[in-house]
N, C-alpha and C positions, 0 to 999 in steps of 0.2 A: 504494500500500500504506500502511496506517495506520502512522504513525511511533511510535517508542517515546517515552515521556515520563518525567519524573522526578517521584517522589512520596515521601512518607514511608513508612518500613517498617511502623511500628506506632504505636498511640496512645502519647502521652507527655505529661508535664507538667514545668514548670520554675517554681521559686518564688524570689523575692528581695524585699528590702525597700529602698525608697528614701525617705529622710527620713520614716519612719514609715508610709508607704503600702506595703501588701503587694500584690505583683503575682504572679499565677499564670497562666502560659501553658499552654493546653491545645491539643494538635494531634492530628489523626487522619487517616488516609487515608479517602477516601469515593469511592463509585462513581457518585454522581448528585447533582444539586442537592437532591433530596428528602432524601437521606442527610445532606448538609451541613446543611440546615435542621433536621433532626431532632437532629443533634449539637449545634447551637447552642442549640436549645430545651432539650435535656437538661442542658447546662452551666448555662443560665440558671435552670433549676428547682433544680438541686443547690446553686447559689450564689446563691439568691434574696435573701440578706441582704447581698450585696456592693453596693458603691456603683455599680460599672459592670461590665458584661459585654460586652466589645467583640468583635464577630465579624468575620471576613474569610474568604473562600474563593475558590479558582480551580478550577472544575470543567468538564470537557468535557461539552457537551450537543449534541444533534443526532444525526445518523445516522453512526455510526462506519464502517459497511460501505462507504459510498460516499465516505468521507473528507469528508463534508459536515458535520463537527462544527464547533462554534465554542466559544470559551472564555468561560464565564460567570464574570464577576468581581463580587464583592460585598463591601462593607464598610460598617460603621456606627460612628459615634463614641459611640453609646449615652449621650448626655448630656455627654460631654467636649467641650471647645472644638473648633469645626469644624477638621478637618484634623489634629488632634493625636493621634488614636488609631487609628481604622479604616484610614485611608489608609497610615500608617506600617506597620501590621500587614500589610496587603495588599502593600505594596512589598517587604517581606522575601520573601514567597512569589514575587513576580514576579522579584526580583533573583536568586533561587536557581533560577528557572525550574521551579517546582513546580506540578504540576497534580493534579486530583482530591485536593485537600488542603484541610482546613478547620481554622481556628484560632479560639479564643476566649480573650481575655485578661481575666481577672477582676481587679478592683482593689478593695481595701478602703482607703478614704481614711484617711490617718493624721494629718490636721489641718494639714498644711503644703501650700500650693499649690506645685506644681512648675513652673508656667509652661508655655507651649506647647512650648518647646524641651526642657524636662525630660520632659514627657509623651511627646513623639515618641521620645526616647531610651529611655524606660522601656518603652513598648509595642513598639518595635522589638526591644529586648533580650529581652523576654518571648517573642516569637515565635522569634527566633534560637535562644535557649537550648532552647526546647521542640523545635524542629526538630532541633537537634544531639542532643538526648536520644533522639529517635525514630530518627534515622538516615535516610539518603536512599537510594533504590533506583531503578534504571531499570526501568520496567514497559513491557510491550507491551499494546496494547488487546486485551481478551479478549471472547469471547462464551460464552454458556451453551449447551451441547448436552445434550439428554436422550436417553439410549439405553435402550430397553426390549427385553429379550431373555428367552427361556425359560432355566430353570436350566442346561440343557445347554450353553448358549453363554456363561453368565455368567463362567466361569473364563477363557475366551479374551479376553473384553472387559476383564476386570479386569487381566489380565497386560499387555495393550496399554497401559492407562492407567498402570500402575505403571512400565512400561519407559520411557514418555515423561515420567514425573514430573509428570503433570497433577494438579491438585487435583480431587478428586471426592468425592461422597457416594453411597453405595449403599443402596437400599431393597429388602429382600427380602420380597416378598409373593407373590401368585399368580404373578406374573412378577418379574423383577429389573429395577429401573430405576436407571440411573446418571446423576447430575447432574454434568456435567463442565465445568470452566473451561478453555477452549482459546484459545490466542493466535489472533486473527483471521486472521493470515497463514497459519496451519496448518490452518484449519478444514476446507477442502475435502479436503485430503490425508488428514486424520484420518478424515473421514466415509468416504472411499473405502476406507481401510484396514480400518475396522470392518465395512463391507459385505462386503468381500472375505473377511475372516477368518471371518465368520459365514455365508458363502454367501448373502448378501442377506436373512438372517432377522431381522436387527436392525431395530427401528423407531427411526428417528432424527428428532428434532425440533430 
């Protein structure tokens, strides 16, 4: 069974100044490597005038359903001295055992060289403070289930989703479709329950 993992609750930032250099730590939960890369690109674009935008992420990739996932780790020093920025940022995520989490530390150079030790401390601190601001939650791997039903069955399906507390979006058109986020471990039981409640009329993907 897919194990639970720790990640951040929500996007957050943290800012501080060290000897004139401004550091801004940005963190957010992500569901894929593509989402992590998109977040990194978005921060780089927003802070294009910064001296450095140092990224790091730890994201599950592979096939969750067979537990054949692996952890994709990435970091870059983005022009800072080798080992002084990206690796310390990634180490904070690893030490806190965070997965599906991406960070970018933005630095505006303030005219004073901090040295490798000073940079390691500053980049680590930026990630730690951003993670603290975001908060940590234990998550279980999820899958997306799409349920399509006629209007007559939509109330039944909706009440099941609300009683379970699952996140979902409903689209009311010719038929009603629900896009549901279900913990992997509960997927089969959930499908069986919906089929039973609708006497097999629900179309599940």
